[in-house]
Each structure stands twice: as C-alpha cells, then as structure tokens.
N, C-alpha and C positions, 0 to 999 in steps of 0.2 A: 504494500500500500504506500502511495506517495505521500510525502509530508512537505508542507511549506518550509522554506529555508529562510534564514535571516541574513545570509551573506549579502544579498542584494537589498539594501535598505532604501534605495532610491527607485523611482520609476523611469528615470532617464539617465543614460550614461553616454558620454561622448569622449572620444580619444583616450579611452581607458584600456590598460593592459591587465588581463587576468592570467595568472600563471599558477599551474599546478592545483587548481581547484578540484576537489573531489566531492561530487554531489550525486552519487548514485541514488536512484529512486526518489529524487527530489521533485518538487512541483514549483514551477515559476510561472507567474501569470501577469499579463499586462505590463511588461517591462520593455523599454526601447533601448537599443544599443546602436550607436552611430560611430562608425570608424573605430570600433573596438577590436582588440586582439585577444584571442584565447589560445594560450600556449600550454601544451601538455595537461589539459584539463580532462577530468573524468565525468562524463554525463551519461553513464550507463543507465538505461531505463528511465532517464529523467523525462518529466513531462513539461514541455513548454506550451503554454496556452496563451493565444493572442499576443505573443511577443513579436517584436520587430527587430530584425538584424539588417542594418543597411551599411554597406561598404565594410563589413566585418571580415576578419580572417580567423579561421580555426586551424591551428597548426599542431600536428602530433597529438590530437585529442582522441578520446574514445567516446563516440556518440552512438554506440550500438544500442538498438532498440529504442532510440530517442522517439518521443511522441511530439509532433509539431502541429497540434490542433490549432487551425486558424492563425498560424504564425506567418509573418511576411518576411521573405528573404529577398533583399534587393542588392544585387551585386555582391553577394556573399561568396567568399572563397574558402575552400577546404583543401588543406595541403597535408599529405602524408598522415591522414587520419583514418581511424577505424569507424565505419559507419554502417554496420551490419543491420539488416532488417528494418530499415526506416520506410514507412509508408508516406511518401511525399505527396500523395493525393490529398492528404488531410491538411496540407499547408494552404495558406491563402494564395489566390492567383492574382497576377502572374507570378511565377516562381523564377527567380534569376540567380542561379548558383553556378559556380565553376569548381571542378574537382580535379586535383592533380596528385597523382601518387597515392590515392585513397583505396581502401577496400570497402566497396559499396554492395557486396554480395547480399542476396536475398532481399533486396529493396524493391519497392513498387513505385513505378512512374506512370501507371496506366492512364491513357487519355490526356496526358499533360501536353501543353504547348511549350516546347523547349527549343525553339530555333536558335542556332549558333551556340548550343550548349558545349562547354568544354569539359570533357571527361578523358583526360590523357594519363597514360601510364597507370591506369587503375586496374584493380581486380573487381570485375563486375559479374560474378558468377551467380546463376539462378536469379537474375534480375528480370522483372516483368516490364517490358517496353511496349506492351500491346496498345495500339492506337496512338502512340506518342508521335508528336510532330517534331522531328529532329532534323529539319532542313538546315544545311550548312553547319551541322554539328561537327566538332573536332573530337573524334573518338579514337584517336591514334594510340597505338601501343597499349591497348587495353585488352584484357582477357575476358571474353564473354562466354565462357564455358557454361552451357545449360541455360543461357538467357533466352527469353522468349521475345521474338519479333513477329507480331501478327498485325496486319493492317497498319504498319508503322511507316511514316513518311521519312525516308532516309535520303531524299533528293539532295544531291551535292554534299552529302556527309563524307567526312574523311576517316576511313578505316585503315589508313596506312600503318603497316606493321601490327595491326590488331590481330588477335588470335582467337581460335576456338569459337567463332561465331557460326550460327546456323541460321541463315537468312534465305527464305524462299522468295525469289524475285517475282513469283506469280501472285503473291498475296501481300507484298510490300512494295512501296515505291522506292526504286533505287536509281532513278535517272541521274546521270552524271555523278554518282557517288564514286569515291576513290577507294579501290581495294588493291592489295599488294599480293603478288604471287609469292609462294605457291598457295597461300591460304585462300585466295580468291577462288580456287578450284571448287571449294565447298559450295559455291553458289549454284553449281551444276547438279548438286545432289537432288534437287527438286524435280529434275527431268529424268525420264526413264531412258537413259542413254548409256552406252558403254564406251568408256575411254580406253584407248590403247596407246 
C-alpha cells in the first residue's frame, strides 16, 4: 500500500537536483517539477498522480512499476534508467519523453501518439506498441525482443542497428523506415517465401 511522503514539502520545484532519493511504494500527488534533475533515485512502485515533469532529467534511476496516473511529461529525458512495466497510457496526453540507454521492458504504449520519439540504445523487450504513432521515431540500437507491433505507424522511423524486432509490414506502416541488414531480413518472415 502506498503512503504519502514528506520529502517533497512544496508543490512546485524549479532547477532543483534530487540525488539518491529512495521512495519505494510512495505516493506523490499534484507536484510540479520544472528543469529538475533526478540522479540515482529509487521510485520502485511509486505512485505519481497529477504531477508535472517539464524539461526534467532522470539519470540512473529505478522507476520500475512506476504509476503515472494523469501525470504530464513535457520534454522529459530518461538516461540509463530502469523503467520496467510502466503503463504510459495512464499519463496525460500529449506525452513527450526521450529514452537513452534505458531498460523499458514490459511497458505499455498502446495507442499513444509519439512522433519523433527517441528510444536509443534501450532494452525494450515485451513492450506493447500496438496502435502507436511512431513516425520519424529514432529507435536505433534498441533490443525489441518479444515486443508487439500491430497497426503501428513506423513511417520514417529509424531502426538502425536495432535488434530482435518482429514487424509484419502487412499490418504496420513502414514506409521509408530505416532498417539495417542482416536484421532487416526478419521483415520477410510475414511472407510465405523461401530464401536461398
């Protein structure tokens, strides 16, 4: 059961650095953060409700099973963080995040509008991208093992050096998307053909 915490005594923080906070199972409501940094913080199973993170950076944090109910993320950046099992569909729209070197496995992005999303050098295994609008997204050097792409718009998306994706071009939009050989051969698995 989550408990309110007294670490954040104000409702608005600007240009503030938070280092090594440990708030597992905490509950934070109606707090705004502007240009704040979170370094090596632990937010395991933490509940953020109606919070706003604008131009904030999370570096080397554990945000696994974070709940983001009605939270607004505006130009928020996550770097080398552990972010397992987050249901991003619960966040306020639009969602504007960038992910670099993070583990976002088992997360849910269903039906989100995320054009130009940056998800580079990440581990994104068993992630649900069903119906996501990912036009011009940079998904390079990311591991997509077991991730679901169904009715996903990947037009002009960059999958350079990405691995383990299973994308059926007959049910996803892939026009002008960039793929790298040999991994791009997996795109042919949807067709009943024999390669020699």
